N, C-alpha and C positions, 0 to 999 in steps of 0.2 A: 561401383559398390564395394569394392575393397577397401577404396580409400577412405568413403563414409563409416566401416565399420573401426580402423584403425582409428580416425577422428574422434567418432566417439568413444572407443578404448582411452584415448589419452585424456580427453575429457575427464572422465570418470575417474582415471586414475591419480589425476591433477587433483582433482574433486574430493576426493577420499582420504589423500592424505590430509589436509585441512578440515575434512568434516568431523566434525563431532554429534553426541547425541542430541544434545541440548545445548544452546547457547545464548549469552547477552553478548551485543553489541551497542559500544557506547558511542553514538556518532556525535557527542558534546553540540555545543553551540549547532543547530540545524542551518547548513547551508542551504543555497536557494534551492539545489539537487543533491538530497540523498538516494544510494544507489547500493544496494547488498543482492550477491548471487549468494545462492546457499545449497551444497549438494546434504542430502540428510538421509537417513536408513530407518526404516521401519518407523514407528509415533514416534513424534518430536515437538516441542515447545520453545520456539526461538523469540530473543525480546531484543527489541532494539529501541536504548534510550538514547532523548534528546531536551534538548533545552530549546526554547522560542524565545527570541531577546526580545527587549522592551516595547518594540511595535506590535500591536495586535495584528493579528496576519491571519490568512487561510491559508491552511495545507491539504496538499490535493496527494493522495497517493495510489498504487493499485500494487496488487500480485498476482503475478502471473507463474502458473506451474509450466516449468518447460517441459515437456514430455517428447521423450526422442525413443527413435524407432519404431518401424513397423509393429513390434512385438512387443512394445511399450519397454523399450529396457530400461528406460528410466520416468516414472513417472509419481504423479504424487495424486491421490485421494482424500476426500473429506478436508480439503483446504480449507482455514479459514483464516483473516484476521481479523484484528480489531486494536482502536487507537484508545488508549488511557492516559488520565493525569495523575501523579503519584501524589499523594497525600502526603501530610504533615512530615512525613517520616522520608520524605524525597528518596522513595526506594521503590523497587518494584516489587508489588502483592504485600506493601504491608498492613492491608486490611480497610485503609482507608482512601483508597483509591477508586478513581469515579471513572465510568467507562464514556467516550466522546463517539457520540454514531452508533452505529449498529456492528453487528457480527459478519463482516463482508467473505463471502464463498470464492474460491477461485480453484480452478483443475484445469486438465487439458481441454475443458471443453467450452468452459466461460469465456473465452478470451481474454481480450484486455478490459475491463472493468477501472472506470476512476471512480472514487468517493472523495469528495471534499466536507472539509468541517472547518469551522471557525475555531480559531485558537486565541489565548490573551497569554501573556508573558507567563512561563512556566515551565515546569519538567513534566515531559510525558514519554510513553513508550506505546509500541506496538509488539503487539502479540502476536505469533504467529505459530498455528498448528497445523496438523494435518496426520496423513500416515505415507512413509516413501513404499508405493508396491510395486519399482519395477522389478523386472525378472533378475535385472543384475543387483543381488543382495538385497533386495528386498527397497532399494534406492529411490530418489526422488531430486528434482532440481528444482528451486525456485528465483524468482527475481522479484523484490518487494524496491519501488521506488517510490520517493516519499519528495514533494514541489512546494513551497512555497512562493503563496500568491498575494502579492501587495493589495490592499483595500483599496478599493477605489477612492481618489479624494472629493472631496465634496460637488466641486465644479461638473467632477462625471455622474456623480449622482442626482445634480439638478437639473442637467440635460437631458440625461434617461427620463425625467419627470416629467420635464416639460415635451419632450417628445409622445410620451405614452399621453401627455394631456390634448395636444393635438390630434392624436388618431382618433383621441374619447370624441373629441368633440366634432372630427371629420365621420367618425360614425353615427353620431346623434346626425347630423345635417343631413346625411342620404339618407337614413329612416325617415326624417320629418318630409325630404324631398319626394318620398317612394307614397 
């Protein structure tokens, strides 16, 4: 038990050194997998900007509150994140940004829920908000993961549609035979 306390204190101390109230992280051109661990204190709004290269693709994302300790030493409540495309000014919150998908909730009880959205080439950002409510200085700790999923090729779509057609034919035949 003592080792758990020491490990928890070490994580919090290291996180507190690099923590800031609100942050903007520029991921540049989105890699196949982007990942960020954030320590927060009190109310926060964090932004993660990125660009999608010229191949249209799906982006799949997950945010998880990493609540630690039996007494919720590190906790996030009201955690939400959303995906936005940057407007013509290529900046966060320029007034002409468009939300892609919904407001997705996360906290220590929601587990790992993945959200997937189809994106075209362009500039985007995730906005992550919530409140650190842990007993250690109103702290919280979350992980944001974003993964690019390639679009299926035409042959894959054709095979899937053919399979669905066969299933439909078999279902109709079965009903007719009954």
